[in-house]
MIGURO-745794 format. One line per field, with one value per residue (C-alpha): x, y, z; residue in three letters. Coordinates in steps of 0.5 Angstrom, whole numbers. Layout:
# residues N
east <- [X, ...];
north <- [Y, ...];
up <- [Z, ...];
res <- [ALA, ...];
//
This chain:
# residues 307
east <- [504, 499, 497, 492, 492, 486, 486, 481, 477, 472, 465, 462, 457, 452, 446, 442, 447, 451, 444, 445, 451, 451, 445, 448, 454, 448, 444, 451, 453, 445, 447, 454, 451, 445, 446, 454, 456, 455, 453, 454, 447, 450, 442, 437, 441, 441, 434, 432, 437, 433, 425, 428, 430, 424, 419, 411, 412, 419, 419, 422, 426, 430, 432, 435, 441, 445, 454, 452, 448, 452, 459, 457, 452, 452, 448, 449, 448, 442, 439, 441, 435, 431, 432, 432, 425, 427, 432, 434, 436, 441, 440, 444, 448, 453, 448, 442, 435, 429, 428, 431, 429, 422, 423, 426, 420, 415, 416, 422, 419, 414, 408, 406, 412, 415, 414, 416, 422, 427, 431, 437, 438, 443, 438, 440, 439, 432, 432, 437, 436, 434, 439, 436, 442, 444, 444, 441, 436, 433, 436, 430, 424, 420, 417, 410, 415, 419, 413, 414, 421, 422, 417, 419, 428, 427, 425, 425, 423, 430, 431, 424, 426, 433, 430, 426, 433, 435, 430, 431, 436, 442, 448, 447, 445, 451, 455, 461, 461, 462, 468, 472, 470, 474, 479, 481, 480, 485, 490, 490, 488, 480, 483, 479, 472, 471, 463, 458, 450, 448, 441, 438, 435, 442, 441, 434, 435, 427, 425, 431, 428, 422, 422, 425, 420, 415, 419, 420, 412, 410, 415, 411, 404, 405, 408, 402, 397, 400, 400, 408, 410, 415, 421, 426, 433, 437, 445, 448, 454, 459, 459, 460, 461, 458, 450, 445, 439, 437, 439, 435, 428, 428, 429, 424, 418, 420, 419, 412, 410, 412, 409, 402, 404, 403, 412, 415, 422, 425, 430, 437, 443, 447, 455, 461, 466, 471, 466, 467, 472, 470, 464, 460, 463, 464, 469, 469, 466, 462, 458, 458, 454, 450, 448, 445, 441, 438, 436, 433, 429, 426, 425, 421, 417, 415, 413, 409, 405, 406, 402];
north <- [382, 378, 377, 374, 370, 369, 362, 361, 357, 355, 355, 348, 349, 350, 345, 346, 348, 341, 339, 343, 342, 333, 334, 337, 333, 327, 331, 333, 325, 323, 328, 325, 318, 320, 325, 324, 317, 312, 306, 299, 296, 292, 287, 294, 298, 292, 292, 300, 300, 292, 296, 302, 300, 294, 295, 292, 290, 287, 279, 282, 276, 277, 273, 271, 268, 268, 269, 263, 267, 273, 269, 263, 266, 269, 275, 277, 269, 269, 275, 272, 266, 271, 274, 282, 283, 280, 281, 277, 281, 277, 280, 275, 277, 274, 273, 274, 270, 269, 276, 280, 276, 278, 285, 287, 283, 287, 292, 294, 291, 294, 286, 290, 290, 283, 277, 271, 270, 266, 262, 259, 256, 250, 247, 250, 257, 257, 255, 260, 265, 271, 277, 284, 286, 287, 294, 291, 288, 295, 298, 294, 294, 300, 302, 297, 292, 292, 290, 284, 284, 284, 279, 274, 276, 277, 275, 281, 289, 292, 289, 290, 296, 297, 296, 301, 305, 302, 303, 311, 312, 311, 312, 307, 303, 304, 305, 300, 301, 309, 307, 303, 309, 314, 309, 309, 316, 318, 313, 308, 300, 300, 295, 288, 288, 285, 285, 281, 282, 276, 273, 273, 266, 264, 256, 256, 252, 251, 258, 261, 255, 256, 265, 263, 258, 264, 270, 265, 263, 269, 271, 264, 267, 275, 272, 269, 273, 278, 272, 272, 265, 263, 257, 253, 251, 247, 249, 243, 240, 235, 229, 228, 221, 219, 221, 227, 224, 228, 234, 232, 230, 236, 239, 234, 237, 243, 243, 241, 245, 251, 247, 248, 255, 255, 254, 251, 247, 245, 240, 242, 242, 237, 239, 234, 234, 238, 244, 246, 248, 246, 242, 248, 255, 253, 255, 258, 253, 251, 258, 258, 251, 253, 259, 257, 252, 256, 261, 256, 253, 260, 262, 256, 256, 263, 262, 256, 259, 267, 272];
up <- [285, 284, 276, 273, 267, 263, 258, 253, 251, 244, 246, 242, 237, 239, 239, 232, 228, 229, 227, 222, 219, 220, 216, 211, 210, 209, 205, 200, 200, 199, 193, 191, 190, 187, 181, 180, 182, 178, 182, 179, 178, 172, 173, 173, 167, 163, 163, 163, 156, 154, 156, 152, 146, 146, 140, 138, 131, 132, 136, 144, 148, 156, 158, 165, 168, 174, 171, 166, 162, 162, 161, 155, 151, 144, 145, 138, 136, 140, 135, 129, 130, 130, 125, 123, 127, 133, 140, 146, 151, 155, 162, 166, 171, 177, 184, 181, 183, 182, 186, 181, 175, 178, 180, 173, 169, 173, 174, 169, 162, 158, 157, 152, 147, 149, 147, 151, 156, 157, 164, 164, 170, 173, 177, 184, 181, 182, 189, 191, 196, 194, 196, 197, 200, 195, 191, 184, 188, 192, 185, 180, 186, 187, 194, 194, 193, 199, 204, 202, 199, 207, 209, 206, 208, 215, 221, 225, 224, 225, 219, 216, 216, 214, 207, 208, 208, 204, 198, 201, 201, 195, 199, 205, 199, 195, 201, 200, 193, 195, 201, 195, 191, 195, 196, 189, 188, 194, 191, 196, 194, 200, 205, 205, 208, 214, 212, 209, 208, 209, 210, 218, 214, 212, 214, 214, 207, 207, 208, 203, 197, 199, 199, 192, 189, 192, 186, 181, 182, 181, 175, 171, 173, 171, 165, 164, 165, 159, 155, 155, 154, 160, 158, 162, 159, 162, 163, 160, 164, 163, 165, 172, 175, 182, 183, 183, 186, 190, 187, 181, 185, 188, 181, 178, 183, 182, 175, 176, 180, 174, 169, 173, 174, 166, 164, 159, 160, 153, 152, 154, 149, 148, 148, 147, 152, 149, 149, 156, 160, 167, 168, 166, 163, 155, 151, 144, 139, 145, 147, 139, 138, 146, 143, 136, 140, 143, 139, 134, 139, 141, 135, 133, 139, 138, 130, 133, 137, 136, 141];
res <- [MET, ALA, THR, SER, SER, SER, THR, SER, SER, SER, SER, PRO, LEU, PRO, GLY, TRP, LEU, ALA, THR, LEU, LEU, ALA, LEU, GLY, VAL, LEU, LEU, GLY, LEU, GLU, GLY, PHE, ALA, ARG, PHE, ALA, TYR, GLN, ALA, PRO, GLY, GLU, MET, ALA, ALA, ARG, ALA, LEU, LYS, ALA, ALA, GLY, ASP, MET, ARG, GLU, ASP, ALA, LEU, ASP, VAL, THR, LEU, TYR, GLY, THR, CYS, LEU, GLY, GLU, GLN, THR, LEU, ASP, THR, HIS, ARG, LEU, GLY, GLU, ALA, LEU, GLY, THR, ALA, GLY, LYS, ILE, HIS, ASN, LEU, SER, ALA, ALA, GLY, THR, GLY, PRO, LEU, ASP, TRP, TYR, LEU, ALA, GLN, SER, ASN, ILE, ILE, ASP, PRO, ARG, ARG, LEU, ASP, ALA, SER, VAL, ILE, LEU, TYR, LEU, PRO, GLY, ASP, LEU, THR, ARG, ALA, PRO, ALA, PRO, TRP, GLN, SER, GLN, ALA, MET, ASP, LEU, ALA, ARG, TRP, SER, ASP, VAL, PRO, ASP, ILE, ALA, ALA, TRP, SER, CYS, LEU, ASP, ALA, ALA, CYS, ARG, ALA, GLU, PHE, TYR, LEU, ARG, ARG, GLY, SER, PHE, PHE, TYR, ARG, TYR, ARG, GLY, TYR, LEU, GLY, ASN, TRP, LEU, TRP, SER, GLN, LEU, GLY, THR, ARG, ALA, PRO, PRO, SER, ASN, HIS, ARG, ASP, PHE, SER, PRO, LEU, ASP, GLY, ARG, ARG, GLU, LYS, THR, GLN, GLU, ALA, ALA, LEU, HIS, TYR, LEU, GLY, ARG, LEU, VAL, THR, ILE, SER, ARG, ASP, ALA, LYS, ILE, PRO, VAL, PHE, PHE, VAL, ARG, MET, PRO, GLU, ARG, HIS, ARG, ALA, GLY, SER, GLN, GLY, GLY, LEU, ASP, GLY, GLN, HIS, ALA, GLN, THR, GLU, ALA, TRP, LEU, LYS, GLY, LEU, GLY, ALA, SER, PHE, LEU, PRO, SER, PRO, VAL, LEU, GLU, ALA, ASN, ALA, TYR, VAL, ASP, ASP, VAL, HIS, LEU, ASN, ALA, GLY, GLY, ARG, ALA, HIS, PHE, SER, ASP, ALA, ILE, GLY, GLU, MET, ILE, ALA, ALA, GLU, LEU, THR, SER, ALA, PRO, ARG];
//
């Protein structure tokens, strides 16, 4: 006697339902990235705080730089040089460069409340290739900045389109940070990443330098138009044997060009050899000496030529 056996099989989700579920997941992730996740955005957070602290009746100075400005300057000592009516807002952050400084100055800082800007640098910092793939660049940028950033950073349409995605989606922008956060919440050490965000212009040194100077020139120009002086101060370095003729020659050209746009270059304070931890980083004594010297120079400039 033959028996029939029935097999039950689960039918796949209808296409429209699967689409809705996928969309719901993406929207949930985007909402989490926007409202529940604390994004790194070091420079954007500092710029927003500085903008909120500025007053029209006080002396306010923004200071831009890389990790050296962040690590080797004593902001409290800098501010003391301006007296009780002034404050120096140190917006220096590791990995930043001319693009980030320009975006902060043009998009976040109110020119009506700003009295001067200072850029602390080593020569290579002024021609550092823009890194808009970092999240903080998109934290500082407006939608209107994206076409220009893409034009200076990309060689194809796909790359340019990605900037719009980075600007529009917090989840996409912070996906690397979110992945590490998830691993840490699970109590697991994050796996090493083989992914590296890179510019398609890597290896095209002339083009990347041109892009850096483009934004550096814009920062000086918009500041000059708002009657905000921009002072460049070269970070002192421990004397090292060997010639830097090529680098110094290029720096001289950049300095002359920036002066033509309206920037000023202040003399770099001279420090003793025992003020350094290595060739560029300062110890506690060197940090105090350098901070006092920079503060006094800024105060003297603002006193001699008030806005």
